[in-house]
N, C-alpha and C positions, 0 to 999 in steps of 0.2 A: 526244189526249189524248195529252200528255206526261209524263214519271214522270222526274223531274231524278236520282232516286237509282237509274236503270237507265244514265245517260250515261255511266260510267265503263266499263260492260260493252259499250257501241254503242262506245268510243273505243277499246277491247282490240279488237274485231272489226276496226273498220277498221285498227289496227295492224295486224294478222294478215294482212289481206288483202293488205296494200302491202307484206308481206315475203316472201308468196306468189305473188305478181306477180315482184318482185325476182326470186327462186329461180328461177322458169319462166323469164322473159327472158333471166336467165344461163346457164340449160339450154340453153336454143334457140339461142343466140350465139355458146359455145363450139365450138372447133374443135381439133382436133390433127394434126399435120402430121409426118410426117417423110421424111426420104428415108434413102437407105442413103449417099449420099457428096452435100455439099449444093453442091460445087464441079461434079461430073459427076452426078447421081441417073442410077441406074436401076431401082429400084427405091423406090416412094412409096408412102405409105398416109394416107389421111383419115380422121379420125373424126368423127362428128358423131353429137350424142346418145348419146354413148357406143357409138356401135357405127361398126364400120368401114364407113364409105362408099363411099369408092374407095380401088381398089387396084393398081396398075399397075407392072409387071415387064417391062423392055424383053426383046425376044426373045433377044439377044445373052447374058444371065445363062442364061435356059435353055436356051442352046445349049451355053454354056459344060460346066452343070454337067452335063445329058446326056453331053456327050463327057468327062468326067474319070468319068463313073460309068462307060464304053463303057472307058474304059483300064484302070479297076479291075476290070473283070470280065473283061477281058482277058489283063492280066499281073498277077494277086493277088500275083505275090512283087516285081514292079518297082515295086507300088505300095504294099507294106506300109509300115504306120509311118504313110499318111497317113489323115486322119478320111472315113469314108465319103462321097461325093460328095452324097446326098441328106441325109444329117446335116448337113453344110454348107449347103446350100439351103435346110432347114428354118429354122436357126439364123439366116441371114439373114435369111428373110424373117419369122420370128417376133419378130425381135429389133426390124426397122422398125414393123410393128404392132404389137406392146407400149412401142416407144417413142412413138408418136404417140397410143395409149390414154394415157400419163401426159402427154403432151403435154396430150392435153386437159384431165385433171383438173386440171392447174397452171392452164391458163387458166380453168376453170368457179371453182378456188378463188380465181384473181386476182379474178373479175369478181364474186364475194359477200364479196369482202373477209376471207376464212375465213387 
């Protein structure tokens, strides 16, 4: 038994489901990728579904900041004025991750047409 007066409600429900499916697909497909240096990357982050999915840091970067921290501990007067090595390392890593998250959101917005 059909009720013609309910057809607009059914049509609205179908439109809502289509929008929901489109948003879900955009969220599933969006990606954010960032490197510390596009030409010679040593730190990389990939964001999928608004979560950090992949993080890579070359051992040379870790070694560099470990050596810098050791120098700063060994010679505090000689390294005065330098930013603490751990702070520089955290800034690098957090910057790459945050940029990948922003890239994800930019991709998501482009996919949903925002």
